[in-house]
PABA-136068 format. One line per 8 residues: for each residue y, x, z of C-alpha. Coordinates in nm, 2 decimals. Last residue first. Layout:
BEGIN
Y/X/Z  ...;
//
This chain:
BEGIN
0.42/-3.27/0.69  0.55/-3.34/1.04  0.28/-3.39/1.30  0.56/-3.42/1.56  0.61/-3.04/1.55  0.35/-2.87/1.32  -0.02/-2.77/1.37  -0.16/-3.11/1.45;
-0.49/-3.07/1.62  -0.44/-3.33/1.89  -0.37/-3.58/1.62  -0.70/-3.49/1.47  -0.90/-3.64/1.76  -0.69/-3.95/1.75  -0.76/-3.99/1.38  -1.14/-3.97/1.42;
-1.14/-4.18/1.73  -0.95/-4.45/1.53  -1.25/-4.51/1.31  -1.44/-4.37/1.01  -1.81/-4.45/1.07  -2.12/-4.24/1.04  -2.09/-4.09/1.39  -1.99/-3.74/1.27;
-1.68/-3.70/1.49  -1.45/-3.62/1.21  -1.58/-3.87/0.96  -1.32/-3.81/0.69  -1.51/-3.49/0.59  -1.77/-3.71/0.42  -1.54/-3.75/0.12  -1.72/-3.85/-0.20;
-2.01/-4.01/-0.01  -1.76/-4.24/0.16  -1.83/-4.27/0.53  -1.85/-4.63/0.63  -1.52/-4.80/0.67  -1.33/-4.90/0.98  -1.04/-4.66/0.89  -1.03/-4.52/0.53;
-0.65/-4.52/0.51  -0.63/-4.41/0.87  -0.81/-4.08/0.78  -0.58/-4.00/0.49  -0.28/-4.10/0.70  -0.38/-3.84/0.97  -0.41/-3.57/0.70  -0.07/-3.65/0.56;
0.07/-3.66/0.91  -0.01/-3.29/0.96  -0.30/-3.05/1.00  -0.25/-2.71/0.83  -0.40/-2.49/0.56  -0.35/-2.72/0.26  -0.71/-2.85/0.26  -0.61/-3.21/0.21;
-0.83/-3.33/0.49  -0.74/-3.05/0.74  -0.90/-3.23/1.03  -1.24/-3.07/0.97  -1.08/-2.72/0.97  -0.91/-2.81/1.29  -1.24/-2.88/1.45  -1.36/-2.53/1.34;
-1.07/-2.36/1.52  -0.77/-2.26/1.32  -0.53/-1.97/1.32  -0.23/-2.04/1.09  0.00/-1.77/0.97  0.36/-1.80/0.84  0.62/-1.63/0.62  0.48/-1.27/0.62;
0.69/-1.03/0.42  0.55/-0.72/0.25  0.76/-0.41/0.29  0.88/-0.19/0.00  0.84/0.18/0.11  0.80/0.32/-0.24  0.43/0.39/-0.18  0.37/0.03/-0.09;
0.43/-0.11/0.26  0.15/-0.22/0.49  0.17/-0.53/0.71  -0.12/-0.57/0.96  -0.20/-0.89/1.15  -0.41/-0.85/1.46  -0.57/-1.17/1.59  -0.71/-1.22/1.94;
-0.92/-1.53/1.98  -0.98/-1.67/2.33  -1.22/-1.93/2.45  -1.50/-1.77/2.25  -1.70/-1.80/1.93  -1.68/-1.65/1.58  -1.80/-1.76/1.24  -1.58/-1.71/0.94;
-1.43/-1.95/0.68  -1.20/-1.80/0.41  -0.84/-1.91/0.42  -0.71/-1.55/0.38  -0.99/-1.31/0.45  -1.11/-1.19/0.79  -1.18/-0.83/0.91  -1.36/-0.78/1.24;
-1.20/-0.64/1.56  -1.43/-0.48/1.82  -1.48/-0.63/2.16  -1.44/-0.47/2.51  -1.07/-0.53/2.51  -1.13/-0.90/2.46  -1.31/-0.92/2.79  -0.98/-0.90/2.98;
-0.87/-1.22/2.81  -1.18/-1.42/2.90  -1.43/-1.61/2.69  -1.42/-1.35/2.41  -1.31/-1.33/2.05  -1.20/-1.07/1.79  -0.99/-1.09/1.48  -0.86/-0.88/1.19;
-0.59/-0.97/0.94  -0.45/-0.79/0.63  -0.12/-0.80/0.45  -0.06/-0.57/0.16  0.19/-0.37/-0.05  0.09/-0.22/-0.39  0.32/-0.45/-0.59  0.56/-0.63/-0.36;
0.38/-0.89/-0.15  0.52/-1.22/-0.04  0.32/-1.39/0.24  0.15/-1.71/0.33  -0.13/-1.71/0.58  -0.46/-1.86/0.67  -0.71/-1.77/0.95  -1.02/-1.98/0.95;
-1.30/-2.12/1.16  -1.33/-2.05/1.53  -1.60/-2.21/1.75  -1.48/-2.24/2.11  -1.74/-2.08/2.34  -1.55/-2.14/2.66  -1.28/-2.41/2.62  -0.91/-2.45/2.53;
-0.91/-2.23/2.22  -0.64/-2.00/2.37  -0.47/-1.77/2.11  -0.40/-1.40/2.17  -0.15/-1.25/1.94  -0.10/-0.91/1.76  0.16/-0.82/1.51  0.11/-0.49/1.34;
0.29/-0.22/1.15  0.25/0.01/0.85  0.40/0.29/0.64  0.10/0.52/0.56  0.13/0.90/0.58  0.49/0.88/0.69  0.54/0.58/0.92  0.21/0.49/1.09;
0.02/0.82/1.07  0.34/1.02/1.13  0.43/0.83/1.45  0.07/0.83/1.59  0.19/0.93/1.94  0.01/1.27/1.95  0.09/1.37/1.59  0.04/1.74/1.66;
0.17/2.03/1.87  -0.03/1.95/2.18  -0.11/2.20/2.46  -0.13/2.06/2.81  -0.23/2.35/3.05  -0.42/2.17/3.33  -0.41/1.79/3.33  -0.09/1.61/3.31;
0.19/1.54/3.56  0.47/1.31/3.47  0.85/1.38/3.44  1.15/1.15/3.42  1.41/0.97/3.20  1.66/1.26/3.12  1.93/1.14/2.89  1.90/1.23/2.53;
2.17/1.01/2.39  1.98/0.79/2.14  1.62/0.88/2.23  1.61/0.87/2.61  1.42/1.18/2.72  1.07/1.20/2.87  0.89/1.49/3.03  0.53/1.60/3.01;
0.38/1.83/3.28  0.13/2.11/3.33  0.39/2.37/3.44  0.33/2.64/3.17  0.22/2.39/2.90  0.54/2.18/2.91  0.50/1.89/2.66  0.81/1.70/2.55;
0.84/1.33/2.50  1.13/1.16/2.31  1.24/0.80/2.31  1.19/0.62/1.98  1.08/0.31/2.16  0.72/0.34/2.03  0.72/0.71/2.12  0.88/1.01/1.96;
0.71/1.36/1.98  0.76/1.71/2.11  0.50/1.98/2.19  0.43/2.32/2.33  0.70/2.42/2.58  0.64/2.75/2.75  0.85/2.71/3.07  1.14/2.51/3.20;
0.94/2.20/3.29  0.96/2.19/3.67  1.26/1.95/3.67  1.39/1.86/3.33  1.47/2.11/3.06  1.82/2.13/2.92  1.94/1.89/2.64  2.10/1.97/2.30;
2.25/1.67/2.12  2.32/1.54/1.77  2.34/1.89/1.60  2.41/1.87/1.23  2.12/1.98/1.02  2.18/1.75/0.73  1.90/1.51/0.83  2.05/1.48/1.18;
1.95/1.72/1.46  1.80/1.67/1.80  1.75/1.93/2.07  1.50/1.96/2.35  1.46/2.13/2.68  1.21/2.40/2.78  1.17/2.77/2.74  1.04/2.75/2.38;
1.28/2.48/2.27  1.12/2.16/2.15  1.27/2.04/1.83  1.35/1.69/1.70  1.47/1.62/1.34  1.64/1.29/1.27  1.47/1.06/1.02  1.58/0.74/1.19;
1.23/0.68/1.33  1.21/1.02/1.49  1.11/1.35/1.34  0.90/1.64/1.49  0.91/2.01/1.58  0.72/2.23/1.81  0.72/2.61/1.89  1.10/2.66/1.88;
1.31/2.97/1.88  1.68/2.91/1.89  1.95/2.90/1.63  2.20/2.61/1.64  2.37/2.54/1.30  2.07/2.37/1.16  2.01/2.37/0.78  1.77/2.67/0.77;
1.64/2.65/0.40  1.32/2.67/0.20  1.28/2.57/-0.16  1.01/2.39/-0.36  1.27/2.19/-0.54  1.13/1.84/-0.50  0.92/1.94/-0.20  1.22/2.04/0.00;
1.11/2.28/0.28  1.32/2.30/0.60  1.28/2.56/0.88  1.36/2.46/1.24  1.56/2.58/1.53  1.55/2.94/1.41  1.43/3.28/1.52  1.07/3.20/1.58;
0.90/2.89/1.46  0.91/2.51/1.40  0.85/2.39/1.05  1.00/2.08/0.88  0.86/1.95/0.55  1.07/1.70/0.34  0.87/1.47/0.12  1.02/1.26/-0.16;
1.19/0.94/-0.06  1.38/0.88/-0.39  1.72/0.83/-0.22  1.72/1.00/0.12  1.45/1.25/0.16  1.14/1.15/0.36  1.02/1.34/0.67  0.73/1.55/0.77;
0.67/1.76/1.08  0.51/2.10/1.15  0.47/2.33/1.46  0.42/2.70/1.45  0.55/2.92/1.17  0.65/3.29/1.19  0.98/3.44/1.09  1.23/3.33/0.83;
1.24/3.65/0.62  1.00/3.56/0.35  0.94/3.19/0.30  0.63/3.20/0.10  0.48/2.89/-0.05  0.11/2.80/-0.07  -0.15/2.65/-0.30  -0.45/2.42/-0.29;
-0.58/2.18/-0.55  -0.86/1.94/-0.46  -1.14/1.81/-0.67  -1.17/1.57/-0.51  -1.32/1.25/-0.35  -0.96/1.11/-0.33  -0.71/1.06/-0.05  -0.67/1.44/-0.01;
-0.53/1.47/-0.37  -0.31/1.77/-0.31  -0.35/2.06/-0.07  -0.04/2.26/0.04  0.02/2.55/0.27  0.35/2.69/0.40  0.35/3.07/0.43  0.53/3.32/0.66;
0.28/3.37/0.93  0.08/3.16/1.18  0.01/2.87/0.94  0.17/2.53/0.89  -0.02/2.31/0.65  0.10/2.02/0.43  -0.16/1.78/0.30  -0.06/1.57/0.00;
-0.19/1.21/-0.01  0.12/1.08/-0.17  0.25/0.92/0.15  0.24/1.26/0.33  -0.04/1.43/0.52  0.02/1.65/0.83  -0.11/1.98/0.93  -0.12/2.24/1.21;
-0.22/2.60/1.25  -0.43/2.67/0.94  -0.45/3.04/0.85  -0.26/3.04/0.52  -0.24/3.31/0.25  -0.43/3.10/-0.01  -0.55/2.76/0.12  -0.93/2.73/0.11;
-1.09/2.39/0.08  -1.42/2.42/0.26  -1.49/2.14/0.21  -1.57/1.78/0.17  -1.71/1.47/0.35  -1.82/1.63/0.67  -1.97/1.38/0.91  -1.76/1.24/1.19;
-1.91/0.88/1.20  -1.63/0.65/1.09  -1.33/0.89/1.07  -1.52/1.09/0.81  -1.42/1.45/0.79  -1.24/1.65/0.52  -1.27/2.02/0.58  -0.99/2.28/0.56;
-0.98/2.65/0.50  -0.84/2.98/0.62  -1.18/3.05/0.77  -1.04/3.21/1.09  -0.81/2.91/1.15  -1.04/2.62/1.08  -0.84/2.32/0.96  -0.97/1.97/1.01;
-0.87/1.68/0.77  -0.94/1.33/0.88  -1.02/1.00/0.71  -0.81/0.69/0.69  -0.74/0.70/0.32  -0.39/0.83/0.37  -0.53/1.11/0.58  -0.50/1.18/0.95;
-0.44/1.54/1.07  -0.60/1.82/1.26  -0.53/2.19/1.26  -0.64/2.47/1.49  -1.02/2.45/1.51  -1.11/2.81/1.59  -1.38/2.98/1.37  -1.50/3.18/1.66;
-1.81/3.35/1.53  -2.02/3.05/1.47  -2.23/2.99/1.78  -2.38/2.65/1.85  -2.63/2.70/1.56  -2.71/2.56/1.22  -2.35/2.48/1.11  -2.42/2.11/1.21;
-2.17/1.95/0.99  -1.84/2.14/0.95  -1.71/2.08/1.20  -1.92/2.01/1.51  -1.93/1.64/1.62  -1.84/1.43/1.92  -1.88/1.06/1.89  -1.75/0.71/1.99;
-1.59/0.80/2.33  -1.49/0.46/2.47  -1.83/0.44/2.63  -1.76/0.74/2.86  -2.08/0.92/2.97  -2.15/1.13/2.66  -2.47/1.33/2.69  -2.69/1.08/2.51;
-3.05/1.17/2.56  -3.18/0.83/2.44  -2.91/0.62/2.28  -3.15/0.37/2.13  -2.94/0.26/1.95  -2.70/0.42/1.70  -2.47/0.72/1.71  -2.72/0.94/1.89;
-2.55/1.17/2.15  -2.57/1.55/2.18  -2.27/1.76/2.28  -2.41/2.11/2.19  -2.46/2.40/2.43  -2.84/2.37/2.41  -2.90/2.30/2.78  -3.09/1.98/2.73;
-2.88/1.76/2.96  -2.54/1.92/2.88  -2.34/1.67/3.08  -2.03/1.47/2.99  -1.91/1.27/3.29  -1.69/0.96/3.32  -1.35/0.99/3.47  -1.18/0.81/3.77;
-1.34/1.04/4.02  -1.19/1.34/3.83  -0.84/1.20/3.91  -0.61/1.01/3.67  -0.24/0.95/3.74  -0.03/0.64/3.74  -0.12/0.53/4.10  -0.32/0.23/3.99;
-0.62/0.31/4.22  -0.87/0.26/3.94  -0.66/0.43/3.67  -0.92/0.41/3.39  -1.21/0.61/3.25  -1.49/0.42/3.08  -1.80/0.21/3.13  -1.72/-0.10/2.94;
-1.96/-0.36/3.07  -2.25/-0.54/2.89  -2.51/-0.34/3.09  -2.69/-0.20/2.78  -2.66/0.17/2.89  -2.51/0.28/2.56  -2.27/-0.01/2.53  -2.05/0.16/2.27;
-1.70/0.03/2.31  -1.44/-0.20/2.16  -1.08/-0.12/2.10  -0.88/0.20/2.11  -1.19/0.41/2.06  -1.20/0.78/2.13  -1.32/1.02/1.85  -1.41/1.38/1.92;
-1.40/1.69/1.69  -1.57/2.01/1.79  -1.49/2.35/1.64  -1.80/2.57/1.63  -1.87/2.80/1.92  -1.73/3.15/1.98  -1.59/3.08/2.33  -1.23/3.04/2.19;
-1.33/2.69/2.10  -1.04/2.50/1.93  -1.16/2.16/2.05  -1.01/1.89/1.83  -0.90/1.55/1.95  -0.91/1.21/1.78  -0.75/0.88/1.89  -0.81/0.53/1.78;
-0.48/0.33/1.75  -0.57/0.12/1.45  -0.34/0.33/1.23  -0.53/0.64/1.31  -0.43/0.88/1.58  -0.43/1.26/1.59  -0.48/1.54/1.84  -0.47/1.92/1.83;
-0.53/2.11/2.15  -0.87/2.13/2.31  -0.94/2.46/2.48  -1.33/2.48/2.45  -1.34/2.82/2.64  -1.03/3.04/2.65  -0.67/3.02/2.52  -0.51/2.75/2.73;
-0.61/2.90/3.07  -0.71/2.72/3.39  -1.07/2.76/3.26  -1.18/2.43/3.41  -1.53/2.39/3.54  -1.85/2.34/3.34  -2.00/2.03/3.49  -1.77/1.82/3.28;
-1.92/1.94/2.95  -1.66/1.93/2.68  -1.39/1.69/2.55  -1.38/1.51/2.88  -1.17/1.19/2.88  -0.86/1.08/3.08  -0.72/0.73/3.12  -0.41/0.54/3.21;
-0.15/0.81/3.27  0.18/0.64/3.35  0.52/0.59/3.20  0.88/0.72/3.24  0.88/0.60/3.61  1.22/0.49/3.74  1.14/0.13/3.67  0.84/0.12/3.45;
0.92/0.28/3.11  0.63/0.22/2.87  0.48/0.55/2.75  0.12/0.46/2.84  -0.05/0.80/2.86  -0.40/0.90/2.75  -0.51/1.24/2.87  -0.77/1.45/2.69;
-0.99/1.70/2.88  -1.11/2.06/2.84  -0.96/2.19/3.16  -0.71/2.45/3.05  -0.64/2.29/2.71  -0.53/1.96/2.84  -0.49/1.76/2.52  -0.22/1.50/2.54;
-0.26/1.16/2.37  0.06/0.95/2.40  0.07/0.57/2.37  0.33/0.30/2.29  0.25/0.38/1.92  0.50/0.54/1.70  0.82/0.40/1.56  0.99/0.32/1.23;
1.36/0.25/1.17  1.36/0.00/0.88  1.11/-0.20/1.07  0.84/-0.37/0.86  0.86/-0.75/0.79  0.78/-1.07/0.97  0.93/-1.41/0.91  1.15/-1.66/1.09;
1.45/-1.44/1.06  1.55/-1.21/0.78  1.92/-1.20/0.85  1.84/-1.16/1.13  1.55/-0.98/1.30  1.19/-1.08/1.26  1.05/-0.74/1.33  0.76/-0.50/1.28;
0.68/-0.14/1.39  0.45/-0.29/1.67  0.52/-0.65/1.76  0.33/-0.82/2.03  0.26/-1.20/2.02  0.43/-1.51/2.16  0.75/-1.37/2.00  0.61/-1.46/1.66;
0.63/-1.83/1.75  0.98/-1.81/1.89  1.09/-1.64/1.56  0.94/-1.93/1.37  0.63/-1.93/1.15  0.32/-1.93/1.37  0.08/-2.22/1.30  -0.16/-2.29/1.59;
-0.51/-2.43/1.63  -0.76/-2.42/1.91  -0.63/-2.61/2.21  -0.36/-2.35/2.28  -0.12/-2.56/2.08  -0.12/-2.79/2.38  0.25/-2.81/2.44  0.30/-2.96/2.10;
0.03/-3.22/2.18  0.28/-3.45/2.35  0.48/-3.48/2.04  0.17/-3.55/1.83  0.06/-3.82/2.07  0.41/-3.98/2.04  0.38/-3.97/1.66  0.03/-4.12/1.68;
0.15/-4.40/1.90  0.43/-4.48/1.65  0.18/-4.46/1.37  -0.05/-4.72/1.54  0.24/-4.95/1.60  0.35/-4.92/1.24  0.02/-4.96/1.07  -0.02/-5.34/1.06;
0.35/-5.39/0.98  0.30/-5.19/0.65  0.45/-4.83/0.64  0.19/-4.66/0.42  0.29/-4.34/0.24  0.48/-4.19/0.53;
//
């Protein structure tokens, strides 16, 4: 304390007591998060504050996907959204289902006819994308589903979207929103800005549905077949058209075609992923691996392919990082082997696994182990050298035509059973059976359905999300400030959204904020999403602390150091019972023209540290 005269001691003792009492009222607008217990108030995704690096946030060494799974139901043109959180004996639950084509055109009950959605992708914000292959001769259709926010097309202020209304863990048609071809032109029409006249999309989480490439002049385009979809390093998508043998770059914002066609010699696109260097790797039905460089730029792009000769035909694709320098390793599922490995440093293929069995799908987990989905059900896991970790049989009613395998946020493993319309879950470490869930008809998803590749391979990133209570409806929010150490090329970014109820937050979109820069937002609750992104070498940023402040807190931060502590209280007390000095009008917290005890008392309640400590 800078002033400890007898006159001030009683006042300071009462202020200290008030600060202590205010600790339980951090929800009243301003909080600094810096200790493990503080960060535990929020939700960590791919981040940790584990010892020895406690009381700070950094990226996980063992990465993970999102706690969601997006499964395309090819036989009924829908997309299922699963929460992969274990709930008692249940491996998870289906929480929503969306049409990818007109809902009044019934299911085909077959994975290779009609719209036949298959490939899915996620961006690092959790938004989902699904690609209709279209065996009906139409252009491939790409659809975006929002993780947060919605498009209020009917102006009722409510999110009209699919959800599990009866809480039974499975979605029925009555719990879905329609998609109707109102004008009979065979195209999913919906303006992307108001007025939304003639919009044929009933679900307000569905942001848009576009043909790839743009327009193409007519609904029919000779069966180009959308058979590859992957998320780019720059946040845009790449769509592979099978019959064209080419890729198109597509905007994740509005779906318009940014570039293409980019032909890949000898490759009919069947699946793709993009690595940390912006290089696209493409599986193809055949004996070639495709490659496109510079996908995170405006071009030009260079395409090439590699022939693997006698190793059979490719199906699924996964990416990993080699030990040491972290260069890309490509893994292919296919016929006659568990998985095929391609080393991008030497441009050579090998079959490292000792167990030989045909596989359609392959993936990697957070430890860099290789996962395979056996054609007739069951899974196997191999280490980076090809050693078998475990081989597990299919779970009940899943022993037929397996078409997908992926890790979830807990690094447990999910397998897609097309033939029996189910997904099954295995415990990640030992492979124990954790249960089976029903899907829509003919689930068919080879791709990055849990967002693991997007958040760990393409871009290495993670988030911490917290909801802060401002104490009153319409609370004005002012700044978010943080301290972090940043290796060259790494970053910390923050987004916020506000609402007067916690459920209403889900209907709002996040907005970017800058470190210590004032913004204008109102609501009893503020939700902040803090994102840490590693550099290309995998070096993680470290977040030491973050302060979320209401407007009143901004006024109390007299010394503008990002928090409210005893130094700020002392500054107000030093000017007590004086008229407002022109040089520092901020001392008059309540704006009544006089600096008095009410100003200091108001700011005591906004102290951001225990006992108002500096």
